N, C-alpha and C positions, 0 to 999 in steps of 0.2 A: 504493500500500500504506500509506504514511504517512498520506495523506489519509483513507483508510478507518478507520485506527486512531483518529484524532482525532474523526472523525464518531461512532464508537461511544462514545467518552468523553463527547462533548458530549451525545449522546442520554441517556446514563446520568445525567449531571448534571441534565438537565431532568427526568428521572423521579424523582430523589431529592430535588430541591430543595424541592418543596412539603412533603414529610414532614419534611425538616430544619428548614424554617422553622416548621412547626407545633410541632416539638419545642422549638425555642428559645423560641417564644412561650409554650408551656405552662410552661416553666421560669421565665420572667420573670413570668408571671401568678401564680405560686404564692407569695402573700404572706399570712402569718398576721397578722391585724389584732387587736391587743390594746389594750383601753381601760381607764382607771381614773383615780383621783385622783393628784395630784402627789406625795404622800408616798412611796410605794414606787417612784417612777420610777427612781431610781438603780440599785437592785439588779435591778429587773425588766428594765431596758434592757440592763444588762450580761449578765444571763442570756440575754436574747434574742440578743445578739451571739454568745455561746458556742454556743447551739443552732443559730444560722444557719450558723456556721462548720462545725459538726459534720455538719449535715444538708444543707447546700447549698440552703437555702430562706431567704427573707427573713422576719424577724419584725419588724413595725413596732409599736412601743409608743407610744401617744398618751395623754398624761396631763395632768391639770390640772382646773380646775373643770368639773363635768359639763356645764354649759350650753355650753361651748366645743366639746365633741365629740359630744354626744348625737345630733344630727341625722345626722352621718356614721356613727356607730356603728349606728344603726338600719338603715343600708344594707349595711354590710360587716363588722360586728364578729364575730369568731370567739370571743373570750374577754373577759370583764369581771372586773376584780379590784377589791377594796376596800381602803381604808386602815384599816379596823376591821371587825369582824364586823357590827356594827349598820349600817355604811354599805352593805354589800352587801344586807343584809336590807331596808333602807329603799329601795334602788334597785329591788329585786324587787317590793316592795309598790306602787311607783309605776309600774313597767314590767313587769308580770307576763308579758307576751307575749314578752319579749326574752331571758330567762335560763332555761336548763334547770336547775331546782333540783336535779335528781337528780345532776348532775355537780359540784355544789359541794364543794370541799374547803378545808381550812384549811392554810395554809403555816406561816410562822414568826411569832413574837410579837416586839413591840418595846416596850421599857420607856419610861416617861415620865421626864422630868427637867426641869431648869431651864436655859434658855439665858440668858446674861448677856453684857454687853459685853466686848470683848477686854480682857484684863488685869484684869477684874472690879473696876472702880473702886469699886463700892459694897460690896465685900467680902461678897458674898452666899455663904454656905456651906451653907445649909439652907433648908427650906421656912419655918421659923420666921423667918428673916431677911426674908422677904417681907412680914411683918406690921409691920415697922418704919415709923415715920412718914417720909413723903417718898419711899418706894419706889413706883415706877410700873410696873404690870404690864400686859403685853399678853396678851389672851385671844382664842383662836379658838373661837367658839361654833358649832361645826360641823366638817365635813371631818375626821372621825375623832377630833376633840378635844372633842366635845360633852360637857360635864360633867366633863371630865378633871380640871381643877383642883379642882372640888368633891369628887370622889372622893378625891383625894390629901389635901386639907385635912381631910376628915372623919376620916381615920386619926389625925390629930393634934388634932382638936377645935378647929380654928382657922378654920372656914368664914367667920364674920363678919369676922375680922381680915384674911383674904385678900381678901374681897369689897370691903372699903373701899379697898383699894389697886389695884383694877383700873381703870386709867386709860383703856383702850381695848379694845373688843370688836369683832372683825370676823368675817366668815362663813366664810373659808377661808384656807388657808396661803399662797396666792399673794398675797392682800391683806396678810396679816401680814408677809410678807417685804418687801413694798413699804413698809409703815409702819415696819418695823424699820430699813430703810435711810434713810428720810427723816425720822424722828422720833428723834433721838439722846437725847431726854429719857426715852424708854422704857428701863427698867432691866433688866427680866426678862420672859421668856416661858416659861410653863409649857406644855410640849409634849413631843414624843417626842425621845429622845436622837438618833435618826436624823437629825433636821434639822440637828444640829450638823455632821454629816459633809458635808452639802450647803452649809453656811454657815461653814466653818472660818475664813474670813478675816474674818467679822463677829461671831463668837460664841465664848465659852468655855462649857464644859459643867459644870454642877454636878449631880452624880449624887445620887439619892435612895438612902438605905441599903437594901441588898438586901431586908431583912426587910419593908420598907414600900413597895417598888417596885410600881407598877401596870403592867400589860401589856395590850396589845390586839392582836388577831390580824390576819392578812392573808389573806382568803379570795379564791378565784378560781373561776370557773364558765364553762362553755361556753355559748354563746348558742343560741337556737332557730333562728337564721337561717343558721348556719354551713354552708358547703358543704365544709368541710375538717375534719370531726369527728375523723377518725383523727389528723390532724396536730395538732389542738388537744389531743387526749388525750396525744399524745407529748410536747408541750411541758409540759403539767402534770406528766407523769411525770418529765421532766427537772428541773423546779423542785423536786422532792422528793428529788433526788440529793445526795450529799455535796458535789460541786463547786458546785452551786447554793446549798446551805446556806452554804458558805464565803463566797460572794459576799454573801449577805444579812448574815452576821455582820460582814463588813467595813464594811457600811453602817449598822450599829448595831442589827441584829436579834439575837435569841437563837436 
């Protein structure tokens, strides 16, 4: 009698096992792949963790210079975000087959400011101070910051005075961070305030007066190759909620 009971249980386990394994496999395979530049990585990754915890699915955010993730994104990307509106537009122009433009939405904006060395040894208090003789400015000519310093300087009529003090131009923020760490002779970096929150141990923040602050957006869109469109839409919806907005504010967005 006991032997028959265990035989029935054993047969039941055999019948259920394949379905159980399939269920586990499906849960493990459900990963939302999100790609974009390094600037919004902090808040995007934190929001991904909150969404993952709430929904029981993994959201993997891969960020940095486009060349490092584009090949993989062409294979599995569900969402692409930008560090500025023009960045995503430029990406779409170069890869029109990868982004569903109808799904594009704008999230939150981030203000530009001036990053200086800890304790601000050059006593930089404003954009005007960047025109002083001997000030060496770091410029990112791309990656969401294309023309940013020029737009800011134009509001004060000091474009030529800022230009003469640009000591180094690089193409992306990852390179700028490396140069900031290895070239202590660089005094200031005109960029987004948000980078200060990623580099608090290496920078102080000089804010631009509110009336003359410049802002750039943070767009996101679903890809044309996604197989998880509903989940991607749910993640975008979450990014527009108050808890997600609070995360972005913590990282320097408005």
